[in-house]
C-alpha positions in Angstrom: -21.4 14.2 -0.7 -19.8 12.1 2.0 -21.2 11.6 5.5 -20.1 14.5 7.7 -18.4 13.7 11.0 -16.1 15.2 13.5 -12.5 14.8 12.6 -11.6 11.1 13.0 -8.3 9.9 14.3 -7.0 8.8 10.9 -7.1 12.2 9.3 -4.2 13.5 11.3 -2.4 10.2 11.4 0.7 8.9 9.6 0.4 5.2 8.6 3.5 3.0 8.4 3.4 -0.2 6.3 5.1 -3.2 7.7 5.9 -6.1 5.5 6.1 -8.6 8.4 8.3 -11.2 6.7 11.0 -8.6 6.5 10.6 -6.3 9.5 12.1 -8.2 12.5 12.6 -11.9 13.3 12.3 -12.9 17.0 12.9 -16.6 16.7 15.8 -17.1 14.3 13.9 -18.8 11.5 14.7 -16.1 9.0 11.1 -14.8 8.7 9.9 -11.7 10.5 7.1 -12.2 12.9 4.6 -10.6 15.3 6.9 -10.8 18.3 9.6 -9.1 16.2 7.2 -6.2 15.5 6.4 -6.0 19.2 10.1 -6.0 20.1 10.6 -3.0 17.8 7.6 -0.9 18.7 9.9 1.7 20.4 11.5 2.3 17.1 8.1 3.2 15.6 7.3 5.4 18.6 10.5 7.2 18.2 9.9 7.5 14.4 6.6 9.3 15.2 4.1 7.3 13.3 0.5 6.8 14.5 -0.6 3.5 12.9 0.9 0.5 11.3 -0.6 -1.5 8.4 0.6 -5.1 8.6 0.7 -7.0 5.3 -1.1 -10.4 5.5 -0.4 -12.6 8.6 -3.2 -15.2 8.1 -2.6 -18.9 7.6 -1.3 -19.4 4.0 0.6 -21.8 1.8 2.6 -18.7 0.8 2.3 -19.1 -2.9 2.1 -15.3 -3.0 3.6 -14.7 0.5 0.4 -14.3 2.4 -1.9 -12.9 -0.3 -3.3 -16.5 -0.7 -5.3 -16.8 2.5 -6.3 -20.2 3.8 -8.1 -18.9 6.9 -9.3 -15.4 7.3 -9.6 -15.5 11.1 -6.3 -17.1 12.1 -2.5 -16.3 12.3 0.0 -18.3 10.3 2.5 -20.1 12.6 5.4 -18.5 10.8 4.2 -15.2 12.3 3.1 -16.4 15.7 -0.3 -17.1 17.3 -3.5 -15.3 18.0 -2.2 -14.7 21.5 0.9 -13.1 20.1 -1.3 -10.9 17.9 -3.4 -9.9 20.9 -0.3 -9.1 22.9 1.1 -6.9 20.0 -2.2 -5.1 19.7 -2.3 -4.4 23.4 1.3 -3.2 23.5 0.8 -1.0 20.4 -2.3 0.6 21.8 -0.5 1.3 25.1 2.2 3.0 23.0 -0.4 5.1 21.1 -0.1 3.2 17.9 -3.1 1.7 16.1 -3.0 -1.4 13.9 -4.5 -2.0 10.5 -4.6 -5.5 9.0 -4.4 -6.4 5.3 -7.8 -7.8 4.1 -7.6 -9.9 0.9 -11.2 -10.2 -0.4 -10.8 -10.8 -4.1 -9.4 -14.3 -3.8 -8.5 -17.0 -1.3 -5.9 -19.8 -1.3 -6.8 -22.8 -3.3 -6.2 -24.7 0.0 -8.9 -22.7 1.8 -11.6 -25.1 3.0 -14.2 -23.2 1.0 -12.4 -23.8 -2.3 -11.6 -27.4 -1.4 -15.4 -27.9 -1.1 -16.1 -25.8 -4.2 -13.9 -27.8 -6.5 -15.1 -31.2 -5.1 -18.1 -31.3 -7.3 -20.4 -29.2 -9.5 -23.3 -29.6 -7.0 -21.4 -28.8 -3.8 -23.1 -26.1 -1.8 -20.0 -24.0 -2.0 -19.5 -24.4 -5.8 -20.9 -20.9 -6.3 -18.6 -19.4 -3.7 -16.1 -19.2 -6.5 -16.3 -18.3 -10.2 -16.7 -21.3 -12.4 -17.3 -21.3 -16.2 -17.5 -23.9 -18.9 -14.7 -24.0 -21.5 -15.0 -22.1 -24.7 -16.1 -24.1 -27.7 -12.5 -24.9 -28.6 -12.0 -26.2 -25.0 -9.9 -23.2 -24.0 -10.5 -20.6 -21.3 -14.0 -19.0 -21.3 -12.7 -15.6 -22.4 -9.5 -13.6 -23.1 -9.0 -12.2 -19.6 -5.3 -12.1 -18.5 -3.9 -12.7 -15.1 -2.0 -9.8 -13.5 0.9 -12.2 -13.2 0.7 -13.2 -16.9 -1.1 -15.9 -18.9 -4.9 -16.6 -18.9 -6.9 -15.6 -15.8 -8.5 -19.0 -15.8 -7.3 -22.5 -14.6 -8.9 -25.7 -15.8 -10.1 -28.2 -13.2 -10.1 -31.7 -14.9 -12.2 -33.3 -12.1 -15.2 -31.1 -12.7 -14.6 -30.1 -16.3 -14.8 -26.3 -15.7 -12.4 -23.4 -15.4 -12.2 -21.2 -12.3 -11.3 -17.5 -12.4 -8.1 -16.3 -10.8 -6.8 -12.8 -11.4 -3.4 -13.7 -10.0 -1.9 -17.2 -9.5 -3.6 -20.5 -10.1 -3.3 -21.0 -6.3 -5.5 -17.8 -5.8 -9.0 -18.6 -7.0 -11.4 -15.6 -7.2 -14.2 -15.5 -4.7 -17.7 -14.9 -6.1 -18.8 -11.6 -4.4 -22.2 -11.8 -6.3 -23.1 -14.6 -3.9 -24.7 -13.2 -0.7 -23.2 -16.1 1.4 -19.7 -15.1 0.4 -20.4 -11.5 1.4 -21.8 -12.6 4.7 -18.8 -14.8 5.4 -16.2 -12.2 4.5 -17.9 -9.5 6.5 -18.0 -11.9 9.5 -14.3 -12.3 9.1 -13.8 -8.5 9.2 -16.0 -8.3 12.3 -13.9 -11.0 14.0 -10.9 -8.7 13.8 -12.8 -5.5 14.7 -14.1 -7.2 17.8 -10.6 -8.2 18.7 -9.6 -4.5 18.6 -8.2 -3.9 15.1 -8.3 -0.3 14.1 -8.9 -0.8 10.4 -8.1 -2.6 7.2 -6.2 -2.0 4.0 -8.4 -3.8 1.4 -6.3 -5.6 -1.2 -7.1 -5.0 -4.9 -10.6 -3.7 -4.1 -11.3 -2.8 -7.6 -10.9 -6.4 -8.7 -13.5 -7.8 -6.4 -16.5 -8.1 -8.8 -16.4 -9.3 -12.5 -18.9 -8.6 -15.2 -21.8 -11.0 -14.9 -21.7 -12.1 -18.5 -17.9 -12.5 -18.8 -17.3 -10.8 -22.1 -13.8 -10.5 -23.6 -11.8 -7.5 -22.6 -10.9 -5.2 -25.4 -7.3 -5.2 -26.7 -5.0 -2.5 -25.4 -3.9 -0.2 -28.3 -1.0 1.0 -26.3 0.5 -2.3 -25.4 4.1 -2.9 -26.3 6.4 -5.8 -25.6 8.0 -5.6 -22.2 5.0 -4.1 -20.4 3.9 -7.3 -18.8 1.3 -9.8 -20.3 -1.6 -8.3 -18.3 -1.4 -5.1 -20.3 -2.3 -6.8 -23.6 -6.0 -6.1 -22.8 -7.9 -3.3 -21.0 -9.4 -4.7 -17.8 -12.8 -3.3 -18.7 -14.9 -6.3 -17.7 -12.7 -8.1 -15.2 -12.3 -5.2 -12.8 -14.1 -2.0 -11.5 -17.7 -3.2 -11.9 -20.4 -1.0 -10.4 -21.6 -3.7 -8.0 -18.3 -3.4 -6.0 -19.5 -0.1 -4.5 -22.4 -1.7 -2.5 -19.8 -4.1 -1.0 -17.6 -1.1 0.0 -20.7 0.4 1.7 -21.3 -2.8 3.7 -17.7 -2.8 4.8 -17.8 0.9 5.6 -21.0 0.4 7.8 -19.2 -2.2 9.8 -16.0 -0.1 10.1 -17.8 3.0 11.3 -19.5 0.9 14.0 -16.0 0.3 15.5 -14.5 3.8 14.7 -12.1 2.0 12.3 -10.7 3.1 9.0 -10.8 1.4 5.6 -8.1 2.0 3.0 -8.8 0.6 -0.5 -6.1 -0.4 -2.9 -7.4 0.9 -6.2 -5.2 1.6 -9.2 -7.6 3.6 -11.3 -7.7 7.1 -12.9 -8.8 9.9 -10.6 -12.4 10.2 -11.8 -13.0 6.5 -11.2 -11.0 6.5 -8.0 -13.3 9.1 -6.5 -16.4 6.9 -6.9 -14.9 4.6 -4.2 -15.5 7.4 -1.6 -19.2 6.7 -2.1 -22.1 9.0 -1.4 -24.0 10.4 1.6 -26.6 7.6 1.2 -24.0 4.9 0.5 -20.5 5.9 1.8 -17.5 3.9 0.5 -14.1 3.3 1.9 -12.6 6.2 3.9 -9.4 6.4 1.9 -9.2 5.0 -1.6 -5.4 4.8 -2.0 -4.0 7.7 -4.0 -1.0 6.5 -6.0 -0.3 9.8 -7.8 3.2 10.2 -6.3 4.1 6.7 -7.3 3.1 7.1 -10.9 4.2 10.7 -11.6 7.4 11.9 -13.2 9.6 13.7 -10.8 8.8 17.1 -12.4 7.6 20.2 -10.6 4.9 21.1 -13.3 3.6 17.5 -13.4 3.4 17.1 -9.6 1.7 20.5 -9.2 -0.9 19.5 -11.9 -1.5 16.2 -10.2 -1.9 17.7 -6.8 -4.3 20.3 -8.1 -6.3 17.8 -10.1 -6.6 15.4 -7.2 -7.7 18.0 -4.7 -10.2 19.4 -7.1 -11.7 16.0 -7.7 -12.3 15.1 -4.1 -16.0 14.9 -3.2 -17.3 17.1 -0.4 -16.0 15.6 2.8 -13.6 13.2 1.1 -10.3 13.1 2.8 -7.1 13.0 0.7 -4.2 10.5 1.2 -0.7 10.2 -0.3 1.9 7.4 -0.6 5.4 7.2 -2.1 5.9 3.5 -2.2 4.7 0.0 -1.0 5.6 -3.7 -1.1 4.8 -3.9 -4.8 6.5 -0.8 -6.4 10.1 0.4 -6.7 11.4 2.4 -3.8 11.3 6.2 -3.9 15.1 6.4 -3.5 15.5 4.2 -6.6 13.0 6.2 -8.6 14.4 9.7 -7.8 17.8 9.2 -6.2 18.9 9.3 -2.6 19.2 13.1 -2.6 15.8 13.7 -4.0 14.3 11.1 -1.6 14.6 13.7 1.1 12.7 16.2 -0.9 10.1 13.4 -1.6 9.8 12.8 2.2 9.1 16.5 2.8 6.5 16.4 0.0 4.7 13.4 1.4 4.6 14.7 4.9 3.5 18.3 4.1 0.7 17.6 1.6 -2.9 17.7 2.9 -4.1 14.3 3.8 -3.1 11.0 5.4 0.3 9.8 4.4 1.5 6.2 4.3 5.2 5.3 4.6 6.7 2.0 3.5 9.2 0.4 5.8 12.8 1.2 4.9 12.0 4.4 3.0 12.8 6.3 6.2 16.3 4.8 5.9 16.7 5.9 2.3 16.9 2.3 1.1 17.0 1.7 -2.6 15.8 -1.4 -4.4 18.0 -4.3 -3.3 20.1 -6.4 -5.6 18.7 -10.0 -5.3 20.9 -12.7 -6.8 19.0 -14.8 -9.4 19.2 -17.9 -7.3 17.6 -16.1 -4.4 14.6 -14.8 -6.2 11.3 -15.7 -4.4 8.6 -13.5 -6.1 6.2 -15.6 -8.2 5.5 -12.6 -10.5 9.2 -12.3 -11.4 9.5 -16.1 -11.9 6.5 -16.1 -14.2 7.7 -13.2 -16.4 11.4 -13.2 -16.2 13.5 -10.3 -17.4 10.8 -7.7 -17.4 11.8 -6.0 -14.1 8.4 -6.7 -12.6 9.7 -8.6 -9.6 8.9 -7.3 -6.1 11.7 -8.9 -4.1 14.0 -5.8 -4.4 11.6 -3.8 -2.2 10.9 -6.7 0.3 14.3 -7.5 1.6 14.8 -7.4 5.4 15.4 -4.2 7.2 19.0 -3.6 8.4 18.9 -2.9 12.1 22.6 -2.8 12.7 25.9 -3.0 10.7 25.7 -6.8 10.6 22.0 -6.9 9.6 20.3 -7.5 13.0 17.2 -8.8 11.3 17.6 -12.4 12.3 20.0 -14.8 14.0 19.3 -17.3 11.2 19.4 -17.1 7.4 17.0 -14.4 6.2 14.3 -15.5 3.7 15.6 -12.9 1.3 19.2 -11.7 1.6 20.0 -8.2 2.9 21.7 -6.2 0.2 25.3 -5.3 1.4 24.6 -1.8 0.1 21.9 -1.5 2.7 24.1 -2.3 5.7 25.7 1.2 6.0 22.1 2.6 6.1 21.2 0.5 9.2 18.9 1.9 11.9 21.5 1.9 14.7 23.9 4.0 12.7 21.3 6.4 11.4 19.7 6.9 14.8 23.0 8.4 16.1 23.6 10.6 13.0 22.1 14.1 13.3 22.0 14.5 9.5 20.8 11.0 8.5 17.7 10.2 6.6 16.1 8.6 9.6 16.8 11.6 11.7 15.3 13.8 9.0 12.1 11.6 8.9 11.8 11.8 12.7 12.1 15.7 12.6 9.5 15.9 9.8 7.1 13.6 11.6 7.6 15.5 14.9 6.9 18.8 13.1 3.8 17.4 11.4 2.4 16.1 14.7 3.1 19.4 16.5 1.7 21.6 13.7 -2.1 21.2 12.9 -1.8 23.3 9.8 0.6 20.7 8.3 -1.5 17.7 9.3 -5.1 18.7 8.6 -5.1 22.3 7.5 -5.9 23.6 4.0 -3.6 23.6 1.0 -3.5 26.3 -1.6 -1.3 28.2 -4.1 0.1 25.0 -5.5 2.4 25.9 -8.4 5.6 25.1 -10.2 8.3 27.8 -10.6 10.7 26.2 -13.0 12.0 23.1 -11.2 10.6 24.3 -7.8 7.3 22.9 -6.5 5.7 25.2 -4.0 2.5 25.4 -2.0 1.0 26.9 1.2 -0.3 25.2 4.3 -1.8 28.0 6.3 1.1 30.2 7.5 3.7 27.8 6.1 5.2 27.8 2.6 6.8 24.6 1.3 9.4 25.0 -1.5 10.9 21.9 -3.1 13.7 21.9 -5.6 13.3 18.9 -7.8 16.5 19.5 -9.8 20.2 19.1 -9.2 20.8 22.8 -9.8 20.4 25.7 -7.4 17.3 27.8 -7.6 16.3 31.3 -6.5 12.8 31.3 -4.9 10.6 34.3 -5.5 8.2 33.7 -2.6 7.2 35.4 0.7 10.0 36.2 3.1 9.9 33.7 6.0 11.6 31.9 8.8 13.1 28.5 8.0 11.4 25.9 10.1 13.0 22.8 8.5 15.2 22.1 5.6 16.5 18.9 3.9 20.0 20.5 4.3 21.8 22.1 7.3 22.1 26.0 7.4 19.3 26.8 5.0 18.9 30.1 3.1 15.3 31.2 2.9 15.9 32.9 -0.5 17.8 30.2 -2.4 17.4 26.5 -2.7 20.4 24.3 -3.1 20.3 21.3 -5.5 17.7 18.8 -4.2 16.7 21.0 -1.3 13.4 21.4 0.3 12.3 24.1 2.8 9.4 24.6 5.2 9.1 28.3 5.9 6.8 30.2 8.2 5.8 33.2 6.2 3.1 34.9 8.3 
């Protein structure tokens, strides 16, 4: 059972993820920044979102583009200054938009002063702030753990003769969350931002934060096949999702609740394990363990219905659902299901019960960009070439006008020419554009409590049609490219993915919101 409370702000909110390098550049250096976000706040107000989650903006060598943090209480000069952040926060709050930051607790940069001290000698007071182990008898890594970016999850340090754990790049050493001093320091970093006025955090790879105390080998993955990515050779049984992580989640939650803030945990786990991250009455966890069901499912009415039903049934009492179609790590929804079905997906995301999160550019119908080989930046792609694991295609700059409009300089990643016709300026003036459709959906959601926080029931698949009720509203989504007759209650069309909708028939790739009683 989860701690009961009156409805908090984030339950009715829609969150919009900003990848700051690629949102808007104010100074012409080709990298998006805080002032660029501030300059474009009117766009977000017009879109109709309630909160923005900003991917990391802390000082960083950018080995993994901000997910290697060198200072948890600063702003990287590429993005601006603390004064710029304070100004953005004040402007966003004045516009009715809350701000969530990305917190990266599993690892720091290898240039963080803590790690510089830790690796300086075996007897340094900060040695135990990171995870150090002696070599195996043959001199190799301590166990068979594999980095999420391929290769061993250990890097040898010749100066001290030990390996350090790193779940990602060698430049991202894992913090030792079993050390109370680490916990205190990281909670103090969160408090720094809460006291500054931040409205919450998205917690990066939360399920990675604690490792098994004895460091046993991970078991081999019987389902591994070539092309899956090196990390899948083993099951991450001992290197992730350890029971001690939940007490840390509770400590974070206690602090967030003190400030009326929200915590969103990035957790890629099966539903039964995911639900544990909500916590209990005595020890509540994060408010929203990220639910990636829509990212991972086939675009099939029966499968989606089953996943929605399973997820809703698994929620603990008081646990609030959440949904997401994409993010800065995964292929865009318009690439996965096609541009026509992307409208249906938008209607699905914004009419399910729970807090939705949008990824920048999905509201424009952007597909994965084509990035020329000589322009690739993503270290994951560069470490495992040819497997299609690169994240650059979903991180290219937003097209603000027909010429790009993102920067007056050379963008850090090129804008795909195929994205230019989908630019914001053009779509804002087009009454049938994807952007206009998102704005209408979000306005309807905000004006209709039943669609934001009301119950969901009668979830079912009728052939290729996914349908469910939200109070007096019936949602019917045609997931195929063929027309479908819908045998549901007669009702009034409130919104359709297409103009001039028929409440008894669905055209190919059409979704309807009907008021049925």
